N, C-alpha and C positions, 0 to 999 in steps of 0.2 A: 556514612551520612545518616543522620537521624530523620525520623518521620517529620519532625517539625521543620527541618531544613528543606526537605523535599516539598512540603506544603508551601513554604515561603517562595521557593523557586517557581513552583507551578503557578501560584497566585500571581507572581510578578509577570511571567510570560503570558498568562491569560489576559491580564490587564494591558500590557504593553503591545503584544503582538496581535491579539484578537480583539482588543479594545472592549473587553467585557467590563461592565461597571463593577467596582469593588463590592458594592452592596449585594450583588448577585452571587458572589463567590463565597460559598459556605460549604462546610464539610458534607452536609446532607443535601446540598443542591444537586439536582439532576443535570447531567452534562448537556443533554439535548433540550429537554423541556424548560429548565429553569435558566440555564446560561446561554441557550440558543446556539450551541455548537452544531453546525450542520455538516453534511458529508464533505464539503470542500474544506472546511476548517479542520476536520479530522486529519486530513493530509498534512496541514500546517503543524498540527500538534505532534504528529508522528515525527516530523523533521525536527521540531523543537526538542522533543524528548531525546532524540539521538544526539543533538548538539549539547544539551544540558547535562544528560545523564550517561551518555556513552554506550547505549545499547539500542538495537534495532527493534522497533515496535511495528506491528502490522495494523493497518486500518481495521481489520477484522477483529482485533482485540477489543475494540470499542463496543462490540455487540454484547459483551458480558459486563462491561464497566458502565454502571448506571449513574453513580454519584461521584462527586469529587473525592470523597474519602476512599472509595473503591479504586479510583484512578491512582491516587497517591500511594495506597497500599500496594497496588500492582507494581509501581515503580520501585518502592522500597524492597520488595521481594527480589527484584532483579539487580539492584545495585548493592545489596548486602548491607 
């Protein structure tokens, strides 16, 4: 799966499941500060990543992932 495909899937579930406005979803957007993903939504994202990409992610992983680009790269490294 390409990085672009991952980015599109992530963008889609952020808009549909977390109801984040499309204009807030950009590669350099910060997950917490710019997109407003709070600790409860992190749990939702963990579940969505497992459903969409087939690997288990821990909520603690978000401590090092600051931007959407970092998040998508994290996924890309695990799905090959």
